[in-house]
C-alpha positions as CSV (number, residue, x, y, z in Angstrom):
1,M,-0.1,0.2,-0.2
2,L,1.3,3.4,-0.6
3,A,0.6,7.1,0.7
4,G,1.3,10.2,-0.1
5,S,3.9,12.7,1.6
6,I,4.9,16.6,1.1
7,T,7.9,17.3,2.1
8,R,9.8,20.7,2.5
9,G,13.3,20.5,-0.1
10,V,16.0,22.5,-0.3
11,G,15.4,23.8,-3.4
12,T,12.6,25.7,-5.3
13,G,13.2,23.8,-8.6
14,P,10.2,21.2,-10.2
15,S,11.8,17.9,-8.7
16,D,11.5,14.9,-11.1
17,S,9.8,12.6,-8.5
18,I,6.9,15.0,-8.8
19,S,5.9,14.4,-12.4
20,A,5.8,11.0,-11.8
21,F,2.8,11.1,-9.4
22,A,0.1,13.1,-11.4
23,N,-2.8,11.0,-9.9
24,V,-1.4,11.9,-6.3
25,L,-0.8,15.5,-7.2
26,A,-4.8,15.2,-8.4
27,V,-5.8,14.6,-5.2
28,L,-4.4,17.7,-3.0
29,S,-7.3,19.8,-3.0
30,G,-7.1,23.8,-3.4
31,P,-7.1,24.5,0.5
32,D,-4.6,22.3,0.8
33,L,-2.0,24.6,-1.2
34,G,-3.5,27.4,0.8
35,R,-2.0,25.7,3.5
36,L,1.1,25.0,2.2
37,R,1.6,28.6,0.7
38,R,1.3,29.5,4.3
39,R,3.4,27.3,6.0
40,A,6.1,28.6,3.6
41,G,5.4,31.8,4.3
42,R,4.2,33.4,0.9
43,T,1.8,35.3,-0.2
44,Q,-0.9,34.5,-3.7
45,R,0.7,36.9,-5.4
46,W,4.5,35.7,-5.1
47,V,3.3,32.2,-5.7
48,A,1.1,33.2,-8.7
49,D,4.4,35.5,-10.1
50,R,6.4,32.1,-9.9
51,V,4.1,30.0,-11.5
52,G,2.9,32.1,-14.4
53,I,-1.2,32.3,-13.5
54,P,-3.3,35.3,-12.3
55,V,-3.7,35.7,-8.4
56,T,-7.2,35.4,-8.7
57,V,-7.0,31.6,-9.9
58,V,-4.5,31.0,-7.2
59,S,-7.1,32.4,-4.5
60,A,-9.8,30.6,-6.7
61,Y,-8.1,27.4,-6.5
62,E,-7.0,27.9,-2.5
63,N,-11.0,28.5,-1.8
64,G,-12.2,25.5,-3.5
65,R,-13.7,27.5,-6.6
66,R,-11.6,25.7,-8.9
67,Q,-9.6,23.0,-9.6
68,P,-6.0,22.8,-10.3
69,S,-4.6,20.6,-12.8
70,A,-1.8,18.4,-11.9
71,D,0.3,20.4,-13.9
72,V,-0.7,23.4,-11.8
73,V,-0.3,21.5,-8.6
74,E,3.0,20.5,-9.5
75,R,4.4,23.9,-10.4
76,I,2.8,25.5,-7.4
77,V,4.4,22.7,-4.8
78,A,7.3,23.3,-6.6
79,A,7.7,26.8,-6.8
80,L,7.0,26.6,-2.6
81,G,10.1,23.9,-1.8
82,F,8.3,21.3,-1.4
83,R,8.2,17.7,-3.2
84,I,5.5,15.0,-3.1
85,E,7.1,11.5,-2.2
86,L,5.2,8.0,-2.0
87,I,6.1,5.8,0.5
88,E,5.3,2.3,1.3
89,L,3.3,1.7,3.9
90,P,3.4,-1.8,5.7
91,D,0.9,-4.5,5.0
92,P,-2.1,-4.2,7.3
93,D,-2.4,-7.9,7.5
94,V,1.5,-8.2,8.7
95,Q,1.0,-5.1,11.2
96,A,-2.3,-7.3,12.6
97,K,-0.3,-9.8,13.1
98,K,2.3,-8.1,15.1
99,L,0.1,-6.3,17.1
100,E,-1.5,-9.5,18.2
101,D,1.5,-10.8,19.1
102,V,2.5,-7.8,21.2
103,L,-1.0,-8.3,23.0
104,G,0.0,-11.6,23.6
105,L,2.9,-11.1,25.3
106,A,1.2,-8.1,27.2
107,E,-1.0,-10.3,29.1
108,A,1.3,-13.1,29.7
109,L,3.0,-10.2,31.7
110,P,2.3,-11.0,35.7
111,Y,-0.6,-8.7,37.0
112,R,-1.2,-7.0,40.8
113,A,-3.8,-5.3,41.3
114,R,-2.5,-2.5,43.1
115,P,-5.3,-0.6,45.7
116,L,-7.1,2.7,44.4
117,A,-5.9,6.1,46.1
118,R,-7.7,7.6,48.3
119,P,-9.3,11.0,47.4
120,R,-7.9,14.1,49.0
121,R,-10.1,16.1,51.0
């Protein structure tokens, strides 16, 4: 199973890895782009100038009035200095088995009930 993550990169140029994940880019909503922009400390005007789109379009993306294409999302994310990565998540069945093993070990530990603390007055 794969999950996406967005991390802050050092450079501001587009990454080769970004273009390979057009389907993941399409999942990013406009409000997500707005959060990334604010995290990067940039204005809508700055993003618009770097990406080559009108500031009104950036605003429309961030407010959910328009849906950016994968190409535009890629350019915005790269301009803000972030990169999109796909990471492999552990198999849920393997994780469930490990959890069962740990819980089985926990149940095997000796248990000694402690007296309840008396409330202070």
